[in-house]
N, C-alpha and C positions, 0 to 999 in steps of 0.2 A: 624309753626309746621311742622316737617319733613314729607315728603310724605309717608314714610314707616309707621310712627306712625298713620297717618290719615287712611291708609288702614287697619292697624291692628285694630283700634277702630271700623271701619265700619264692618269688618267681625266678630267682637265680639257682634255686636248688634243682639238681638233676632229677630229683624225684617228684617235682612239683606237678608236671604234666600227668604222670601216672596217678597221683593223688587226686587231681581234679577229675580225671576219668572215673575213678571210683566214686567220688562224691556225686557226679552227674548221673551215673547209673543208679546209685542208691536213691537219689531224689526222684528219678523217674519211676522206680519200683514203688516207692512210698506213695507218690501222687496217684499212680494208676491203680493202686489197691486201696484207695481211700474214697470218701464221698466226692472228692474233686476229680475223679477219673474222667468225667464227662468233659471237663475243661482241658485235660491233657489230650484226649483223643480229638476233641473239637479243634484245638489249636493245630494239631498236625494235619487235619483234614481241610484247613482253610484254603480255598482256592486262590492261587496267585497267578496273575496273567501279565505277561510282558508282550507287547505288540508294537511292531514297526511296519506300517503299511499292511500288506497282506501276510507278512510273517508274524505268526502268533505262537507263543509258547505258553501253554496253560497247564499247570500242574498243581497238586496240593503242596502245602508247605513241606511236608515230609520228603517229597521227591526233589524239591528245590535244594534241600539240604543234602540228600544222597547223590543227586546228579550234578548239582551246581557247586556247592561249597566243597564237596569231596574232590572235585576236579582240582581245586587249589591244593588239597592235601597230596594228590598224586603229582601235581606240578612240583611240590617240594620234594617228594620222593625221587622224582626224575632228576631234579637238580643235584640231590645228594648222590645218586647213583653215578651221574656223569662226572661229578667232581672226584668221587672215589676211584673211578676207572682211570681218569687221566692223571690225578696227582695223589691219590690216597691209598687206602688199604686194599684196593682191587687193581692197582696199577701194575703189579708184578704177578705172574702166574703162581709163584711160590706162596704169595700171600692169600691166594684165593683157594688153594687146595683144601685146607682144613675146614674153614667155614662153608665152602662150597659143597663139600661132601656132607657136612652136617645138615645143611639146608636141604639138599636133595633127599637125604634120609628122613628129614623132618616133614617133607611133603608127601613122599611116596607111602611110607608106612601108615600114617593116619588115613590117607585116602583108601588104602587097601582094607583097613579095619572097617571103615564106614561102608565100603562097597560090600564086604563079606556079610555084614549084618543086614544090609538092605537090598541085596541082589535080586530078591524075588519080588520087589516092588518097584516097577519102572518109574513111578512118580517120585518116590523117595530117593532113588539113585541120583537124581539131579543135584542133591546136596553133597555129593562126594568131596567137593573142594572146600567145604566149610571148615573142617578141622585141620586143613593144611596150612593155615595162616598163623603168623606170630605178630602180636601187637608190640611193636618196637618200643613205644613210649611206656606202656604198662610194664613190660618185662624189664627194661632198663631202670624204670622207677623203683621197682621192687628190689632189684640188685643194688641200686644206689643207697637203699636204706641200711645196707651193711657197711657203707663208708669205706675206709681204708683197709678194712679186713680183707677185702677182695682186691687182688692185683689188677692193675690197669689193663694188662694183657687180656684178662678174662672179660672185662667190659668191652674191649675192642673186638674180641672174638664174638661176643653176643651181638654187638652192633653190626658187624660185617655180615654175620649169619642172617640177621633180621633183614638187612638191606637186600641180600640175595633172595631171601624168602619173599620180600615184597615184589622184587622183579619177577619171580616165578608166579606170584599171584596176578600180576599185570598180564602176563602171557596167558594164564589160564582164563582170565576174564575175557580177553580178546578172542580166544579160540572157542570157548565153550559157553559163554554167557552173553552173546550178542544175538539180537533178534533178526527179523526179516530185513534185508538190506535194501537201501535206496540207492540206485546207480547215480542219480543226479547229485545227491548229497555227498556221496563218496568222491565223485569227480571234483566237486567244489572244495571238499576237504583236502584232496590231493593238490589242488591249485594253491591252497593256503600253505600247505607244507612246502611246495616248491618255492613260494615267495619267502618263507621263513629261512629255508636253506640258502637261498640266494642272498638274503640280507647278511647271513652269517659269513658267507664266502666273500662278500664285498666289504666286510669289516665294520658293519653297523654295530655300534656299541650302546646306543640309546635304547632304553628298555621300552619306551612308549610305543614305537612301531611294532615290536614283538607282541606287546600286550593287546594292541588293537587287532592285529591279524589273529592272535591267539584266541580272542573272544569270538571272532568270526569262525575260526576253526572249531571251537567248542559247539557253536550252534549247528554247524554242518554235521559234526560227528553225532550230536544229539538227535538230529533228524535222520541220520543214515541207518540207524539200527545197531551200530556198534556202540558200546557203552560210552557215554559222554566223558567219563573221567579219564579215558585213555587220551583225550585231547591234551590234558595237562601234562602227561608224560611226554607226548610227542613234542609239545611246545618246549619243554625243559631241555630236550636233547638238541635243540637248535640254538639255544642261547649261549653265546661265547663265554668260555671260562678265561681264556687268555686274550689279551689285546695287543695291537701292534705298536702303539705309541705310549706305553706305560700308563694308559688310563686305568681307572679302577675297574676291576672285573665285573661285568654285568651279572654273571651267574652268582658270584659271591654276594653282590649287593642285593639281588632278589632273594637269595636264600636267607640271608640275615633279616631281611624285611618281613619275609613270610613266616619265619619260624615261630615267633611269639603269637601271631594271629592263629596259626594252625594248632600249636600246642595248647594254648590257653583259651582258644575261642572255638575254632571249627571242630576239633575232635571232641571236646566236652559236649558241645551242642549236638553233634552226631550221636554220641553215647546217650544223651538225654532223650533224643528223638527215637532211638531204636532199642533201648534196653528196658523200656517200660512194659514188662511182661505182666499180664494179669494173672494173678494166682487163684482167681475164682475157679472152683471146681477142680483144683489140682489134686491128684491122687498119686499113689505109688506108680500107677501105669504111666503117668505123665513123665516119669523119669526112666521107666523101663521100656517104653516104646522104642522100637529100633532106630528111629530118627534121632531123638535126643540122646539115646544111649550110644549110638554110633559116633555122634559128635563129641560127647563127653569123654568116652573111652579113647577116641581118636586123638583128642587134644592131650589128655593126661598120659595115657599109656603109649599111644602111637608116636607122639612127639618125643617122649623120653627114649623109647627104644630106637627110633629112627635117628635122632640127633646123636645120642650117646653111642649107639652101635656103629654108625658110619665114622664118627670121630675116632673111636677106639680102633677100627679097622684101618683108617688112613694112617694113624700113628704106628700101629704094629707093622704095617707094610713098609714103613720108612718113607712114606710120601709127605709126611708133615711131622711137626714136633708139638708136644704139649705146650699150651700157652705159658710163657715165662712166669715162674713164681706160683703157678697154679698146681693143684693136685687133682687126682681123679674124682674125689668126692665133690670138689667144687665144680668140675665139669659136669658131673651127674646133676647137681643142683641147677646149673644153667640149662641143661637139657630139659629138665622138668619145667623150668620157667618159660621155655619156648612154647609150652602148652597153653600159655595165656593168649588165646586168639582174640578175644574181645572185639576191638574196633574192626579189624580186617575180617574176622569171621562173621560179625554182624553184617558187614557190607556184602560179603559174598552170599550170605544167607538171604539178604534182601533181593539178590539177583536170582538165586536158585528157587526160592519160594516167595513169589511176589505176593505181598500183603493184599488180601481181598480176593485173590484168585487161586490160592493154594491152601489146602487143608493143613499144611505143615508150617505155615507162616509164623505162628507163635511158638510152635513146638520146637523149632530149631533154636530159638533164643533161650529156651529152658536148658538145652544141652550146652550151649555156648557159655552161659553164665555158670552152670555147675562145673564144667570142665575147667574154665578159666580160673574160677575161685579156688578150686582144689589145687590146680597147678601153682597158683600164686602162693598159697599157704604152705604146701608141701615143699615147693622149690625153695622158698625162703628158709624154711627150717633145715633142709638138707644142706644148703649152701652155708648157712650160719654155723652148723655143727662142723662141717668140713673146714671152714675158715678158722674156727676156734682151735681145732687140732693143729692147723698149719701154724698159727701164731704160737701155740704152746710148744710145738716142736722146734 
């Protein structure tokens, strides 16, 4: 089989993005715990400066990845959310009830577990939102490994749940992880938003103007004290899905163009830059400290209890029905898979515990990796066993 054909088939696999995330994280762990660790840390600390006249943005490479490239990830999330709300699985209230209830449970219970374990330490409490996130690419990638043994309805349930979870994470970041605000930058960002909405209302379908103003919006939000990635979501919500004269949809065109770059480029790069935990001096206390313990238990136990518990409650109250063709064992397995926080948890962790200024900056990653790996392994095993029983029956 030609090499080009092999790579084409690989990147068409639903699990490809999740597998790349695993490979990128493993590579980071290996390099940062080898004699080449100085190269890894030196690369992430390389200063990168962009300047136009008096306007200067100077950040280390790590923050360009976290604040810049991840804005494109949130742009893609925003596009997916808008499409799902208008034409997809979030377009009718009846479609939202079950994954919505599961997503709420999957955010509230892990946060409460983390808070309970760290309530006596104000500095550590800042990480309460870290175990509330679900990595949609990673979770769907693990589920995809089971192939046709898992009903499509269950995959749609997980995807919709994760999208609502991402929307919740965006709100949390906006409300709780923004810094000191700049009035001038916020006013300029508001002016950009007004211009974007005006273009939408006037029927502008060319993506170029949206991208130019979106870049200006990103700079303004970056300078405002609100986290820069929220500019991506804001921009996404102003890009038209439907057009007046049967032109191709700008939203769908941008979503399709962004998806391979985000899935196979930006997210693996983010994982590589943020998952390189140094294991030097790691002891049992590194896992039993309340911060990593709160994150790991929140992801593994909190997500399972929250997602499965609220799903069960919604169905028993008659508010929703079990996904078609799925059984309770498969739903439990998916609930455990929701504990794969990884990318989103690492991102929230970088906001809660800023590297270089927080004593918990590396400690949170230990909890994220532990909880996510356990959730992936246990979730896969439970779903596989439940799917085998479903096929056998």
